[in-house]
C-alpha positions in Angstrom: 50.3 105.5 49.3 53.4 103.6 49.1 56.6 104.6 47.3 56.6 103.0 43.8 59.4 100.4 43.2 61.7 101.4 40.4 62.2 99.4 37.5 65.0 97.5 38.4 63.3 96.2 41.6 60.2 95.3 39.6 59.8 91.3 40.0 59.3 90.7 36.1 62.1 91.7 34.0 60.9 94.2 31.0 57.7 94.5 32.9 56.8 97.6 30.4 57.7 95.6 27.3 55.2 92.7 28.4 52.1 92.8 25.7 49.1 93.3 27.9 47.7 89.8 26.6 50.3 87.9 27.9 50.4 89.7 31.0 47.8 87.4 33.1 50.0 84.6 32.5 53.0 86.1 33.0 51.8 87.2 36.7 50.2 83.8 37.5 53.0 83.1 39.9 53.5 86.5 41.5 52.5 86.8 45.5 51.0 89.7 46.9 54.0 91.7 47.2 55.0 91.4 44.0 51.7 92.0 42.5 51.3 95.1 44.9 54.7 96.8 43.6 53.6 96.0 40.1 50.3 98.0 40.6 52.4 100.5 42.2 54.6 101.1 39.4 51.9 101.0 36.9 50.2 103.8 38.7 53.1 106.1 38.9 54.4 105.5 35.2 52.4 103.9 32.5 49.1 104.3 34.4 47.0 102.0 31.6 44.0 101.4 33.0 43.7 98.0 31.1 46.7 96.8 32.7 45.6 98.0 36.1 42.9 96.1 35.7 44.4 92.6 35.4 46.9 93.7 37.8 44.0 94.8 40.4 42.0 91.1 39.4 45.0 88.9 40.1 45.9 90.6 43.2 42.4 89.9 44.4 42.3 86.7 43.4 45.6 85.9 45.1 43.9 87.3 48.3 41.5 85.7 48.0 43.2 82.0 47.9 44.0 81.5 44.4 47.3 79.2 43.9 49.9 80.6 42.0 51.9 78.8 39.1 55.6 77.4 39.2 57.7 79.4 36.9 54.8 81.1 35.1 56.8 84.7 34.8 59.9 83.2 33.9 59.9 83.4 29.8 59.0 85.8 27.9 58.7 84.1 24.6 57.0 86.9 23.2 59.8 89.6 22.9 63.6 88.3 21.1 65.9 87.4 23.0 68.6 87.8 19.9 68.7 91.7 18.9 71.7 91.0 16.3 69.4 91.2 13.6 67.1 89.2 11.3 67.0 85.5 11.6 66.4 85.1 7.7 69.3 83.4 6.1 69.5 82.7 2.0 68.5 78.9 3.0 65.2 80.0 4.9 64.5 82.8 2.8 61.8 83.3 0.1 61.7 83.0 -3.5 63.3 85.6 -5.8 60.7 87.7 -7.1 60.8 88.8 -10.9 60.5 92.3 -11.5 57.5 93.4 -13.5 58.2 93.7 -17.6 56.8 97.4 -17.9 59.3 99.3 -19.0 62.2 96.7 -19.3 62.8 96.8 -23.3 65.2 94.2 -22.8 62.1 92.0 -21.6 61.0 89.4 -24.6 57.7 89.4 -23.0 56.9 93.1 -23.5 55.2 94.0 -26.9 56.7 96.4 -28.9 
């Protein structure tokens, strides 16, 4: 078997973080060599059956003459590009929630 590629040599950036549901769309622009390297990497590292099935099916389709789509593997909307914190600001946050009246002696709605 061929030597599995290193993570930095993979044709998709952050391959290990692509959700299974997004993988078929992300690999439509890859040729036979790129799909083979992903499959070899997966077999040596994660060895996840559903991922291998998706890669093998696409590899068979490409070998059978399936067209490659342009740019399908470049964007990754499912992974946030900003890791600096929450995008919630006071202008976009929800309304303030009042605490329940139980146990608050200053609450006029509480029976005495």
